C-alpha atoms as a printed R data frame, in Angstrom:
    type eleno elety resid chain resno       x       y       z
1   ATOM     1    CA   MET     A     1  -0.689 -11.203  23.224
2   ATOM     2    CA   LYS     A     2  -4.055 -11.188  21.590
3   ATOM     3    CA   PHE     A     3  -6.677  -8.460  21.948
4   ATOM     4    CA   ILE     A     4  -9.684 -10.741  22.433
5   ATOM     5    CA   ILE     A     5 -12.827  -9.563  24.216
6   ATOM     6    CA   VAL     A     6 -14.242 -12.692  25.808
7   ATOM     7    CA   VAL     A     7 -17.899 -13.444  26.271
8   ATOM     8    CA   GLY     A     8 -17.716 -12.625  29.988
9   ATOM     9    CA   LEU     A     9 -16.328  -9.214  29.221
10  ATOM    10    CA   PHE     A    10 -19.110  -8.568  26.783
11  ATOM    11    CA   LEU     A    11 -21.776  -9.499  29.341
12  ATOM    12    CA   THR     A    12 -20.148  -7.400  31.968
13  ATOM    13    CA   LEU     A    13 -19.952  -4.307  29.831
14  ATOM    14    CA   ILE     A    14 -23.203  -4.540  27.973
15  ATOM    15    CA   SER     A    15 -25.033  -2.900  30.813
16  ATOM    16    CA   PHE     A    16 -22.887   0.245  30.510
17  ATOM    17    CA   GLN     A    17 -24.687   3.365  29.437
18  ATOM    18    CA   ASN     A    18 -24.615   4.114  25.716
19  ATOM    19    CA   CYS     A    19 -22.661   7.337  25.770
20  ATOM    20    CA   ALA     A    20 -22.789   7.888  22.017
21  ATOM    21    CA   GLN     A    21 -26.412   7.270  21.040
22  ATOM    22    CA   VAL     A    22 -25.296   6.430  17.480
23  ATOM    23    CA   GLY     A    23 -27.692   4.509  15.288
24  ATOM    24    CA   LEU     A    24 -27.052   1.216  13.610
25  ATOM    25    CA   GLU     A    25 -27.968   2.236  10.113
26  ATOM    26    CA   ASN     A    26 -24.395   1.605   8.976
27  ATOM    27    CA   ASN     A    27 -24.705  -2.173   9.110
28  ATOM    28    CA   VAL     A    28 -22.974  -3.382   5.995
29  ATOM    29    CA   SER     A    29 -24.509  -6.828   6.039
30  ATOM    30    CA   ASN     A    30 -28.007  -5.481   5.445
31  ATOM    31    CA   VAL     A    31 -27.053  -3.575   2.330
32  ATOM    32    CA   GLU     A    32 -25.075  -4.757  -0.611
33  ATOM    33    CA   PRO     A    33 -21.757  -3.008  -0.176
34  ATOM    34    CA   LEU     A    34 -20.091  -0.769  -2.788
35  ATOM    35    CA   TYR     A    35 -16.566  -1.427  -3.976
36  ATOM    36    CA   ALA     A    36 -13.438   0.595  -4.728
37  ATOM    37    CA   SER     A    37 -10.945  -0.571  -7.315
38  ATOM    38    CA   GLY     A    38  -7.899   0.518  -9.194
39  ATOM    39    CA   LYS     A    39  -4.362  -0.261 -10.348
40  ATOM    40    CA   VAL     A    40  -1.171   0.499  -8.495
41  ATOM    41    CA   GLN     A    41   2.120   0.720 -10.384
42  ATOM    42    CA   LEU     A    42   5.253   0.487  -8.275
43  ATOM    43    CA   CYS     A    43   8.637   1.408  -9.684
44  ATOM    44    CA   LEU     A    44  10.858   0.450  -6.747
45  ATOM    45    CA   PRO     A    45  14.102   2.086  -5.719
46  ATOM    46    CA   GLU     A    46  17.292   0.526  -7.112
47  ATOM    47    CA   ASN     A    47  18.266  -2.814  -5.515
48  ATOM    48    CA   TYR     A    48  14.931  -3.259  -3.752
49  ATOM    49    CA   THR     A    49  12.159  -5.842  -4.194
50  ATOM    50    CA   LEU     A    50   8.532  -5.826  -3.051
51  ATOM    51    CA   GLU     A    51   8.040  -7.939   0.078
52  ATOM    52    CA   ASN     A    52   4.425  -7.218   0.898
53  ATOM    53    CA   ILE     A    53   1.437  -5.023  -0.022
54  ATOM    54    CA   ILE     A    54  -1.824  -4.761   1.958
55  ATOM    55    CA   VAL     A    55  -4.998  -2.851   0.956
56  ATOM    56    CA   LYS     A    56  -7.526  -2.445   3.803
57  ATOM    57    CA   ASN     A    57 -10.615  -0.423   4.449
58  ATOM    58    CA   LEU     A    58  -9.938   0.863   7.972
59  ATOM    59    CA   ASN     A    59 -13.656   1.584   8.557
60  ATOM    60    CA   LEU     A    60 -14.800  -2.002   8.260
61  ATOM    61    CA   VAL     A    61 -14.256  -4.905  10.601
62  ATOM    62    CA   GLN     A    62 -15.400  -8.454  10.491
63  ATOM    63    CA   SER     A    63 -18.216  -9.351  12.872
64  ATOM    64    CA   LYS     A    64 -19.463 -12.921  12.888
65  ATOM    65    CA   ASN     A    65 -20.047 -13.702   9.218
66  ATOM    66    CA   ASP     A    66 -20.245 -10.172   7.793
67  ATOM    67    CA   LEU     A    67 -18.640  -6.702   7.849
68  ATOM    68    CA   GLN     A    68 -19.563  -3.919  10.234
69  ATOM    69    CA   PRO     A    69 -18.640  -0.264  10.304
70  ATOM    70    CA   ASP     A    70 -15.871   1.049  12.489
71  ATOM    71    CA   SER     A    71 -16.436   4.854  12.341
72  ATOM    72    CA   ASP     A    72 -13.443   5.825  14.527
73  ATOM    73    CA   ILE     A    73 -10.979   3.175  13.408
74  ATOM    74    CA   ASP     A    74 -10.254   1.664  16.800
75  ATOM    75    CA   GLY     A    75 -10.738  -1.949  15.773
76  ATOM    76    CA   ILE     A    76 -14.154  -2.318  17.453
77  ATOM    77    CA   SER     A    77 -17.328  -2.161  15.324
78  ATOM    78    CA   ASP     A    78 -19.875   0.538  15.980
79  ATOM    79    CA   PRO     A    79 -22.605  -1.928  17.195
80  ATOM    80    CA   GLU     A    80 -20.127  -3.553  19.551
81  ATOM    81    CA   GLU     A    81 -18.912  -0.202  20.890
82  ATOM    82    CA   ILE     A    82 -22.518   0.763  21.652
83  ATOM    83    CA   ALA     A    83 -23.068  -2.572  23.386
84  ATOM    84    CA   LEU     A    84 -19.944  -2.028  25.500
85  ATOM    85    CA   GLY     A    85 -20.820   1.538  26.451
86  ATOM    86    CA   LEU     A    86 -18.057   3.006  24.274
87  ATOM    87    CA   ASN     A    87 -18.317   5.942  21.884
88  ATOM    88    CA   PRO     A    88 -18.215   4.855  18.181
89  ATOM    89    CA   LEU     A    89 -17.028   8.354  17.285
90  ATOM    90    CA   ASP     A    90 -14.191   8.539  19.783
91  ATOM    91    CA   ARG     A    91 -11.057   6.400  19.340
92  ATOM    92    CA   SER     A    92 -10.170   6.857  23.027
93  ATOM    93    CA   SER     A    93 -13.456   6.738  24.911
94  ATOM    94    CA   TYR     A    94 -11.763   6.465  28.320
95  ATOM    95    CA   GLY     A    95  -8.983   8.984  27.948
96  ATOM    96    CA   ASN     A    96  -5.687   8.791  26.054
97  ATOM    97    CA   ILE     A    97  -5.557   5.165  24.926
98  ATOM    98    CA   MET     A    98  -7.246   3.641  21.852
99  ATOM    99    CA   ASP     A    99 -10.295   1.701  22.892
100 ATOM   100    CA   ARG     A   100  -8.971  -1.584  21.591
101 ATOM   101    CA   VAL     A   101  -5.810  -1.241  23.645
102 ATOM   102    CA   CYS     A   102  -7.656   0.073  26.684
103 ATOM   103    CA   LEU     A   103  -9.987  -2.980  26.816
104 ATOM   104    CA   PHE     A   104  -6.960  -5.219  26.569
105 ATOM   105    CA   LEU     A   105  -5.371  -3.532  29.533
106 ATOM   106    CA   SER     A   106  -8.502  -3.344  31.609
107 ATOM   107    CA   PRO     A   107 -11.828  -4.998  30.727
108 ATOM   108    CA   ASP     A   108 -13.724  -2.481  32.789
109 ATOM   109    CA   GLY     A   109 -12.177   0.418  30.904
110 ATOM   110    CA   ASN     A   110 -10.197   1.686  33.931
111 ATOM   111    CA   CYS     A   111  -6.958   1.928  32.001
112 ATOM   112    CA   GLN     A   112  -5.971   5.408  33.051
113 ATOM   113    CA   THR     A   113  -3.040   4.761  35.319
114 ATOM   114    CA   GLN     A   114  -0.531   7.343  36.274
115 ATOM   115    CA   SER     A   115   1.763   6.288  33.415
116 ATOM   116    CA   THR     A   116  -0.985   6.396  30.781
117 ATOM   117    CA   GLN     A   117  -2.316   9.773  31.969
118 ATOM   118    CA   ASN     A   118   1.148  11.331  31.467
119 ATOM   119    CA   CYS     A   119   2.064   9.539  28.254
120 ATOM   120    CA   SER     A   120   3.023  11.406  25.070
121 ATOM   121    CA   GLN     A   121   0.102  11.772  22.630
122 ATOM   122    CA   SER     A   122   2.279  12.742  19.686
123 ATOM   123    CA   ARG     A   123   1.534  10.543  16.664
124 ATOM   124    CA   ASN     A   124   3.845   8.283  14.692
125 ATOM   125    CA   PRO     A   125   3.275   7.988  10.921
126 ATOM   126    CA   PHE     A   126   0.443   5.385  11.402
127 ATOM   127    CA   GLY     A   127  -1.384   7.618  13.850
128 ATOM   128    CA   LEU     A   128  -0.375   5.710  16.983
129 ATOM   129    CA   THR     A   129   0.741   7.437  20.191
130 ATOM   130    CA   ASN     A   130   3.039   6.398  23.034
131 ATOM   131    CA   CYS     A   131  -0.185   5.960  25.012
132 ATOM   132    CA   ASP     A   132  -1.026   3.121  22.577
133 ATOM   133    CA   LEU     A   133   2.474   1.779  22.085
134 ATOM   134    CA   ASP     A   134   4.011   1.689  25.515
135 ATOM   135    CA   PRO     A   135   1.409  -0.577  27.227
136 ATOM   136    CA   LEU     A   136   1.908  -3.120  24.426
137 ATOM   137    CA   SER     A   137   5.689  -2.953  24.548
138 ATOM   138    CA   LEU     A   138   5.774  -1.495  20.985
139 ATOM   139    CA   ASP     A   139   8.043   1.378  21.969
140 ATOM   140    CA   THR     A   140  11.128  -0.510  20.696
141 ATOM   141    CA   THR     A   141  13.182   0.516  17.673
142 ATOM   142    CA   GLN     A   142  14.796  -2.853  17.170
143 ATOM   143    CA   TYR     A   143  13.915  -2.939  13.442
144 ATOM   144    CA   TYR     A   144  12.801   0.602  12.611
145 ATOM   145    CA   SER     A   145  14.188   3.896  13.794
146 ATOM   146    CA   THR     A   146  10.603   5.039  14.489
147 ATOM   147    CA   ALA     A   147   8.563   3.137  17.067
148 ATOM   148    CA   GLY     A   148   5.234   1.581  16.131
149 ATOM   149    CA   ILE     A   149   5.925   1.010  12.407
150 ATOM   150    CA   ASP     A   150   6.361  -2.806  12.235
151 ATOM   151    CA   THR     A   151   7.761  -3.838  15.625
152 ATOM   152    CA   ASP     A   152   8.045  -7.509  14.888
153 ATOM   153    CA   ASN     A   153   9.275  -6.974  11.289
154 ATOM   154    CA   ASP     A   154   6.700  -9.388   9.786
155 ATOM   155    CA   GLY     A   155   5.450  -7.034   7.040
156 ATOM   156    CA   ILE     A   156   2.227  -6.095   8.822
157 ATOM   157    CA   SER     A   157   2.136  -2.589  10.301
158 ATOM   158    CA   ASP     A   158   1.565  -2.254  14.025
159 ATOM   159    CA   LEU     A   159  -1.687  -0.339  13.354
160 ATOM   160    CA   LEU     A   160  -3.144  -3.152  11.326
161 ATOM   161    CA   GLU     A   161  -2.022  -5.744  13.823
162 ATOM   162    CA   ILE     A   162  -3.750  -3.841  16.715
163 ATOM   163    CA   LEU     A   163  -6.930  -3.480  14.652
164 ATOM   164    CA   SER     A   164  -6.842  -7.160  13.682
165 ATOM   165    CA   ASP     A   165  -5.962  -8.603  17.182
166 ATOM   166    CA   THR     A   166  -2.718 -10.188  16.018
167 ATOM   167    CA   GLN     A   167   0.481  -9.884  17.932
168 ATOM   168    CA   SER     A   168   2.399  -6.710  17.083
169 ATOM   169    CA   ASN     A   169   5.583  -7.709  18.797
170 ATOM   170    CA   VAL     A   170   5.693 -11.338  17.681
171 ATOM   171    CA   ALA     A   171   6.224 -12.306  14.021
172 ATOM   172    CA   ASP     A   172   2.948 -14.183  13.521
173 ATOM   173    CA   ALA     A   173   2.171 -13.340   9.913
174 ATOM   174    CA   SER     A   174   2.668 -16.923   8.742
175 ATOM   175    CA   GLU     A   175   0.674 -18.370  11.631
176 ATOM   176    CA   ASP     A   176  -2.878 -19.608  11.383
177 ATOM   177    CA   SER     A   177  -4.409 -18.373  14.652
178 ATOM   178    CA   ASP     A   178  -7.982 -19.643  13.989
179 ATOM   179    CA   ARG     A   179  -6.913 -22.863  12.316
180 ATOM   180    CA   ASP     A   180  -8.909 -22.275   9.086
181 ATOM   181    CA   LEU     A   181  -5.905 -22.950   6.877
182 ATOM   182    CA   ILE     A   182  -5.405 -19.301   6.066
183 ATOM   183    CA   THR     A   183  -2.435 -17.394   7.481
184 ATOM   184    CA   ASN     A   184  -2.836 -14.260   9.574
185 ATOM   185    CA   LEU     A   185  -1.185 -12.192   6.837
186 ATOM   186    CA   GLU     A   186  -3.607 -13.504   4.217
187 ATOM   187    CA   GLU     A   187  -6.594 -12.899   6.584
188 ATOM   188    CA   ILE     A   188  -5.625  -9.312   7.024
189 ATOM   189    CA   ARG     A   189  -4.846  -8.912   3.332
190 ATOM   190    CA   ARG     A   190  -8.263 -10.154   2.256
191 ATOM   191    CA   GLY     A   191 -10.315  -8.509   4.991
192 ATOM   192    CA   SER     A   192 -11.286 -11.500   7.077
193 ATOM   193    CA   HIS     A   193 -10.396 -12.013  10.791
194 ATOM   194    CA   PRO     A   194  -7.320 -13.960  12.004
195 ATOM   195    CA   PHE     A   195  -9.206 -15.215  15.027
196 ATOM   196    CA   LYS     A   196 -12.580 -16.053  13.444
197 ATOM   197    CA   SER     A   197 -12.935 -19.094  11.163
198 ATOM   198    CA   ASP     A   198 -14.034 -18.064   7.642
199 ATOM   199    CA   LYS     A   199 -16.260 -21.120   7.054
200 ATOM   200    CA   GLU     A   200 -19.443 -18.994   7.336
201 ATOM   201    CA   PHE     A   201 -18.038 -15.693   6.246
202 ATOM   202    CA   ASN     A   202 -19.483 -14.114   3.129
203 ATOM   203    CA   ALA     A   203 -16.710 -14.591   0.579
204 ATOM   204    CA   THR     A   204 -18.274 -12.096  -1.814
205 ATOM   205    CA   ILE     A   205 -17.088  -9.239   0.324
206 ATOM   206    CA   PHE     A   206 -13.485 -10.230   0.640
207 ATOM   207    CA   ASN     A   207 -10.800  -7.836  -0.495
208 ATOM   208    CA   ASN     A   208  -9.712  -8.888  -3.935
209 ATOM   209    CA   ILE     A   209  -6.203  -7.801  -5.090
210 ATOM   210    CA   SER     A   210  -3.394  -9.398  -7.121
211 ATOM   211    CA   SER     A   211   0.134  -8.333  -7.908
212 ATOM   212    CA   GLN     A   212   2.550  -9.148 -10.693
213 ATOM   213    CA   GLN     A   213   6.229  -8.288 -11.268
214 ATOM   214    CA   ILE     A   214   6.911  -6.994 -14.753
215 ATOM   215    CA   SER     A   215  10.208  -8.293 -16.093
216 ATOM   216    CA   ASN     A   216  12.559  -6.005 -18.012
217 ATOM   217    CA   GLN     A   217  11.817  -8.006 -21.159
218 ATOM   218    CA   ASN     A   218   8.221  -6.925 -21.001
219 ATOM   219    CA   HIS     A   219   7.191  -3.916 -23.079
220 ATOM   220    CA   LEU     A   220   5.102  -2.564 -20.133
221 ATOM   221    CA   TYR     A   221   8.336  -2.328 -18.158
222 ATOM   222    CA   LEU     A   222  10.102  -0.405 -20.921
223 ATOM   223    CA   ASP     A   223   7.116   1.859 -21.654
224 ATOM   224    CA   SER     A   224   6.750   2.877 -18.037
225 ATOM   225    CA   GLY     A   225  10.190   4.495 -17.938
226 ATOM   226    CA   CYS     A   226  11.083   2.446 -14.870
227 ATOM   227    CA   GLU     A   227  14.682   1.242 -14.890
228 ATOM   228    CA   GLN     A   228  14.340  -0.810 -11.659
229 ATOM   229    CA   GLU     A   229  11.981  -3.481 -10.477
230 ATOM   230    CA   LEU     A   230   8.384  -2.786 -11.590
231 ATOM   231    CA   TRP     A   231   5.142  -4.192 -10.029
232 ATOM   232    CA   ASN     A   232   1.606  -3.888 -11.171
233 ATOM   233    CA   VAL     A   233  -1.017  -4.323  -8.469
234 ATOM   234    CA   ASP     A   234  -4.578  -4.962  -9.561
235 ATOM   235    CA   ILE     A   235  -7.091  -3.920  -6.832
236 ATOM   236    CA   LYS     A   236 -10.266  -5.608  -8.126
237 ATOM   237    CA   SER     A   237 -12.636  -4.908  -5.204
238 ATOM   238    CA   ILE     A   238 -12.342  -3.323  -1.807
239 ATOM   239    CA   PRO     A   239 -15.825  -3.109  -0.073
240 ATOM   240    CA   PHE     A   240 -16.884   0.103   1.663
241 ATOM   241    CA   ALA     A   241 -19.933   1.229   3.737
242 ATOM   242    CA   GLN     A   242 -22.237   3.764   2.256
243 ATOM   243    CA   ASN     A   243 -23.716   5.584   5.242
244 ATOM   244    CA   LEU     A   244 -20.980   6.283   7.793
245 ATOM   245    CA   LYS     A   245 -21.270   9.417   9.899
246 ATOM   246    CA   ALA     A   246 -18.439  11.962   9.583
247 ATOM   247    CA   PHE     A   247 -15.396  11.645  11.823
248 ATOM   248    CA   ILE     A   248 -13.033  14.354  12.929
249 ATOM   249    CA   ASP     A   249  -9.564  13.310  14.104
250 ATOM   250    CA   SER     A   250  -8.863  14.852  17.503
251 ATOM   251    CA   ASP     A   251  -5.217  15.527  16.577
252 ATOM   252    CA   GLU     A   252  -5.103  18.561  14.345
253 ATOM   253    CA   SER     A   253  -1.432  17.952  13.534
254 ATOM   254    CA   ALA     A   254  -2.375  14.615  11.950
255 ATOM   255    CA   ASN     A   255  -4.954  16.434   9.822
256 ATOM   256    CA   GLN     A   256  -2.354  18.920   8.588
257 ATOM   257    CA   ASP     A   257   0.814  16.825   8.274
258 ATOM   258    CA   PRO     A   258   0.684  14.598   5.190
259 ATOM   259    CA   HIS     A   259   3.371  12.322   6.782
260 ATOM   260    CA   ILE     A   260   0.954  11.242   9.587
261 ATOM   261    CA   LEU     A   261  -2.090   9.150   8.871
262 ATOM   262    CA   SER     A   262  -5.240  11.114   9.626
263 ATOM   263    CA   PHE     A   263  -8.508   9.440  10.517
264 ATOM   264    CA   THR     A   264 -10.665  12.453   9.551
265 ATOM   265    CA   ARG     A   265 -13.242  11.864   6.830
266 ATOM   266    CA   ALA     A   266 -16.522  13.251   5.620
267 ATOM   267    CA   GLU     A   267 -19.845  11.441   6.061
268 ATOM   268    CA   LYS     A   268 -20.484   8.487   3.704
269 ATOM   269    CA   THR     A   269 -16.707   8.268   3.151
270 ATOM   270    CA   ASN     A   270 -14.349   5.475   4.081
271 ATOM   271    CA   ILE     A   271 -10.547   5.448   4.500
272 ATOM   272    CA   VAL     A   272  -8.703   2.773   2.493
273 ATOM   273    CA   LEU     A   273  -5.071   2.261   3.633
274 ATOM   274    CA   VAL     A   274  -2.456   0.859   1.294
275 ATOM   275    CA   THR     A   275   0.785  -0.262   2.961
276 ATOM   276    CA   LEU     A   276   3.808  -1.735   1.330
277 ATOM   277    CA   LYS     A   277   7.103  -3.030   2.590
278 ATOM   278    CA   ILE     A   278  10.114  -3.215   0.278
279 ATOM   279    CA   SER     A   279  13.259  -5.117   1.138
280 ATOM   280    CA   SER     A   280  16.869  -5.242  -0.006
281 ATOM   281    CA   LYS     A   281  17.691  -7.582  -2.806
282 ATOM   282    CA   ILE     A   282  19.955 -10.477  -1.860
283 ATOM   283    CA   GLY     A   283  23.512  -9.324  -1.355
284 ATOM   284    CA   GLN     A   284  22.693  -5.550  -1.096
285 ATOM   285    CA   ASN     A   285  22.341  -5.194   2.684
286 ATOM   286    CA   LEU     A   286  19.989  -2.153   2.397
287 ATOM   287    CA   PRO     A   287  17.455  -1.111   5.052
288 ATOM   288    CA   SER     A   288  13.904  -2.220   4.515
289 ATOM   289    CA   GLN     A   289  11.374   0.521   3.923
290 ATOM   290    CA   PHE     A   290   7.766   0.811   4.909
291 ATOM   291    CA   TYR     A   291   5.344   3.051   2.968
292 ATOM   292    CA   PHE     A   292   1.662   3.970   3.184
293 ATOM   293    CA   LYS     A   293  -1.019   5.872   1.293
294 ATOM   294    CA   SER     A   294  -4.549   6.554   2.476
295 ATOM   295    CA   VAL     A   295  -7.340   7.175  -0.008
296 ATOM   296    CA   LEU     A   296 -10.787   8.498   0.712
297 ATOM   297    CA   VAL     A   297 -13.511   6.551  -1.074
298 ATOM   298    CA   ASN     A   298 -17.260   7.038  -1.371
299 ATOM   299    CA   ARG     A   299 -20.063   6.496  -3.897
300 ATOM   300    CA   ASN     A   300 -18.633   9.203  -6.120
301 ATOM   301    CA   GLN     A   301 -14.932   8.397  -5.618
302 ATOM   302    CA   THR     A   302 -14.086   4.721  -6.010
303 ATOM   303    CA   SER     A   303 -10.675   4.961  -7.747
304 ATOM   304    CA   LEU     A   304  -7.618   3.432  -6.059
305 ATOM   305    CA   ASP     A   305  -5.169   4.208  -8.897
306 ATOM   306    CA   LEU     A   306  -1.779   4.989  -7.441
307 ATOM   307    CA   ASN     A   307   1.925   5.024  -8.237
308 ATOM   308    CA   MET     A   308   5.038   4.836  -6.196
309 ATOM   309    CA   SER     A   309   5.560   8.559  -6.004
310 ATOM   310    CA   GLN     A   310   2.349   9.015  -4.153
311 ATOM   311    CA   PHE     A   311   3.333   6.779  -1.244
312 ATOM   312    CA   ILE     A   312   4.695   8.255   1.975
313 ATOM   313    CA   LEU     A   313   7.689   6.740   3.675
314 ATOM   314    CA   ALA     A   314   6.719   5.686   7.204
315 ATOM   315    CA   GLY     A   315  10.104   4.504   8.279
316 ATOM   316    CA   LYS     A   316  13.358   2.841   7.295
317 ATOM   317    CA   GLY     A   317  14.416  -0.365   8.952
318 ATOM   318    CA   LYS     A   318  17.898  -1.686   9.786
319 ATOM   319    CA   PRO     A   319  19.766  -3.738   7.259
């Protein structure tokens, strides 16, 4: 299941009225982007190892060969939302369902069936509701006790899969959907698009991160006070847009509960999401754990320095 808006859909919806009247001054490609950077030190719980870490600016999406702003974090760039008659400052322009999911269900935006009108809008840790999860068959708890964490258990959160058009209920992290010799996981990790070849994409604005496990013979390991597995993650550059309009999350509980990802941010500010999955070491049979931390970045705040204690547990998997 891939959330692809075909050319015919674009031509059909481009005549819709622009209900947002939002300008295009946020185009990242016309302005040299700024970058956030930092170091993440992860002292993992006993008998766990790091399986995956992803650092992504939620307010940027790839469009053709550059990056475009996504003010409301629904996986559709602001210019594309305007062209489709959607509201770039409303994640659910047609009702209860995120715009990306709505267009998948119904290209004309008529996705408000009886079931979606009465669906629960309570948020899971990644800000997804049953209105988003149920239509995509992501309401299962096969791997995690909370639905919508990582339904296919491939190390990529359901939120990032929905925003990136990959399959949230099929383990496709190691697949190469656009046949450009880069796996879907690596595309998401570096900020490119799993369904758009990177041959013409501006490589200077890729996410740039690296990670290294510190052995217990290394003095950095001992000096840190960590008695378990220790990882250092170097976030060298995460691009962000300079001129985004402010966005207020419609769910006040998400704004107040630190255990739920909030999409609220001030103007000229971007949300960088860091997710990590840790897994049981061989022979321990412990449940996998999925964590996240969101960081607000802007021209005056570009630090992504973090440690394990700052991450929020999104859910525990099954051994």
